[in-house]
N, C-alpha and C positions, 0 to 999 in steps of 0.2 A: 348508281346507287339509289334505291328508292327511299321516300321519306325525306329525312332532313339531315342535314349535317353542318359542322362548324369546322373551319380550318383556322388554326393559329399560327400566325407568322410573326416575325419579329417587329413588324409595323405596329405602333401602337403599344408595344410592350417593352419599349425602351428602359423604363425603370426596373422592370423585373431582369432583364438581361444585365442590367448594371447591378442589381443585387446578387444574381448569380455569379457574376464575375467577382464580386467583393468576396463571396463565400468561398469561391476557389482560391482567391489569392490569400485569404485568411488561413485557409486548409494547408498552405505550403509552408508555415512557420508555425507549429504549435507549442513553441517554447513557453509563451506567456501562460497558456492554459495549462500545461504539464508542470510549470513551477508552482501553480496554485495548486494543482493536484498533490504534488510531492508534499508540500506544507500540510495539506489537509491529512494525507495519509501518515505523516509523521505524527501528528497529534492524535489521530485515531488509533495509532499502533501504540503509542504511549499510554493512552487510555486502556488498552486492552492489557498492556503488561500490568498495570496498576490492578485492573479488574481480575487478573489472573486468568484470562479467556483466551482461546484462539479465535481466529477471524469468524470461524462457523459458530462460536458461542460456546464451544466444549471447554470447561474448566481445565486448566493445566493439571496434570498428574500430580499428586501429593509427593512432597519431599520425603525422602527416606529417613529413618531414624538416624542413619549414618550421617547425613547431609545435615540434618537438623543439630546433630551434635559438634559439626564442624564450623557451622556459620557462626560468625562473630557478631554479625548485625542482622536487623530485620528477619529474624529466625521464622517468623509467621508468614513471609513474602516469598512466593516463588518467583524466580528470576530476578529479584531484587536483593542485593546484598550492600552494594555500595550505590547503585543506581546507573551504572555505566551503560547498561542497554537502552537506557532513555536517550542515549546521544546518538539517535539515528542520523545518518548522513545520505545526500541524495546527489544524484547528476542529473542535469537536463540538457537537452539538445532540442533542436526544432522538431525532431522526429521520435524522441524516446525519453523515458524517465526511468531512473533506476533508483531504489530506496533500499537501504540495509544497514548493517552495523559494521564497522570496522574492527570490533572486537573479536579476537581470535575464537573465543569460546562460544560466540553467537551461533555459528554453524551447528554445534554440539547441542545446543538449546533448541534450535529449529527442528533438526533431523534426528537428534537421538544418537546413541552410539556408546562405546565403551571407552572410558577415561585412560589416560597414560598411565603406566606404572609410576611415574614421578610426579604426578599431578597432586593437588591437594585432596582429591579424593580418588586414590590410585584403584585402577582395575575394577571400576564399578560401571554398571550399565545405566545409562542417563536415558529416560524416556523422552521421546520428542516432545517438546512443548512449543507447537507452532505459534510464533507471535507474529511474523511477518505475512503478509498476505492481505486481502481485501474481503470484507465482510459484504453483506447484501446493502447495508446501509452505505458503505463505501462506494458500491457500484452506482447506487443512486446519485450520490453527490458527484462522482466521476462523470456521469453522463449529463448531469444538469451544468457542470463546469465546462464540459466542452460544448455543449448546446449554446450556453451564454456566450462563450468566447466567439464562437462562428457567427452568431446572430448580432454581435455587437457592432 
């Protein structure tokens, strides 16, 4: 090889090797980082419900006149009658995190659909009002949380 070259070996780079090994070791158990992410996402999701918007910033579809007439509380608020959707739950392991709602009707609000004949609002089409998911701000926070965890 003409010119000049540099060869890097482990000799003299023990500190770097130790740092890389610590990074690998921390990456084996992401539970602390995933727990922090779950708490953050729970809060940001609750904020979106209050704001009446999907993770991408799209406002929730307006309530129908029928629904407005049937609601006994918080008539001006979408997805909020008694606030049960604020009770988000999550599960975390060393490899994954799941966040969601254990309310039966949460899926109807998230994905939309037609109500059951015996429901409070029978046989009505409900538009999807996606409240679960991640926004661009959420993505930035998740990346920062993982980076902070791995570099700690």
